[in-house]
N, C-alpha and C positions, 0 to 999 in steps of 0.2 A: 608664285606659288610653288612653295618645293615638296617635293614627294617623296614618303619615306621607302625605301627598296623592301624588299623579303625580308634581308636580315640584319636591318638595325632595327634592335627594338624600341620604340615610341618614349619618349622622354617622359619620366616620372616627377611629377610635381611632390611637390614638398605636402600637403595635405593628401594628398591621395597613401604619402608617407605612412604620414603619422595614424591612420586609421586605421592600420591593421595594429601596429604596438598599443591602441590603446587596448581593442578590440581583448586581442592576447593580455593586458595588463587587466582587464577584468575577469577575467575567465579566471585569471591565476586566483584571484581576491574569493570567488564565492565559489566554498565548501562543494563539493561532492559528494553531497551525507545521503545515508541510505534513509526514507522518509519513512520508516518504520522502529518500533523503540523493539528490540528482541525481545529484553525481559519481559515487558507488557505483552509483547505476541506471544511467548512461551508460558506466560502464567494462564491467557485466554486460549491458546492451544488444549492445554490441561488440561484447563476447564470445562473446555468445549468435549473432551475426548467422554470425562467422565460423565457426564451429561447425557450425553449418546447414549453409550454403557448404559445406565439407568432406566434412558425412555427405553432401551431394547427390556429390559429389567419385568418394567412393567406390562408389555405388551406380554411378555412369557408368564406372568404373571397373570395378564387378564383373562391368558388364552383356561387356567380353571378357576379363576372367579369374573368372569365374565364384569357381573354385577355391582362390584365391588367401586365405592367410588372414592375409595383411598389412593386407588392403583388410579384410577381416569383422570383423580386432579393432582395426581404426582406426576403424570406424564405431559398434563398441559403447565404443570407450572416448568418443568425440565425442556419443554418446547420451551417456552418463553424468556427462558436462561442462554439456551439453543442460540435463537430468534436476535437474542442481544447482543450477544458476542459476536456472533458473525457483521454485526450490523458495524460494531467497533472495530471488529477488527476489519474489513473492508471502508469503510466508511471514515475511518477519521487520520489528519493529514497533522496530527499535533507539532512535528518535526519541523517540517517544513514552516518557512519565514512568509510572511508576501509582503 
């Protein structure tokens, strides 16, 4: 039985050498893309900002007319739109390939 000294490296077999090359090639083939479509994100965030502004406007209007049904309905509609946009922005993964 031959013992290797600490200074001589172990012999690398052909299988051990091929595996890292395949891994490097597969990593090069994969596109390191951003999982978010910036155009849709920009449109969604702009709409989100406007809806939040309009919700605050409904709150301010409800100070002067607390029993106005139009203000209450508007607030609920904007709240629904905001929740939908937030769900789309944080829940969508359209750019990722499975």
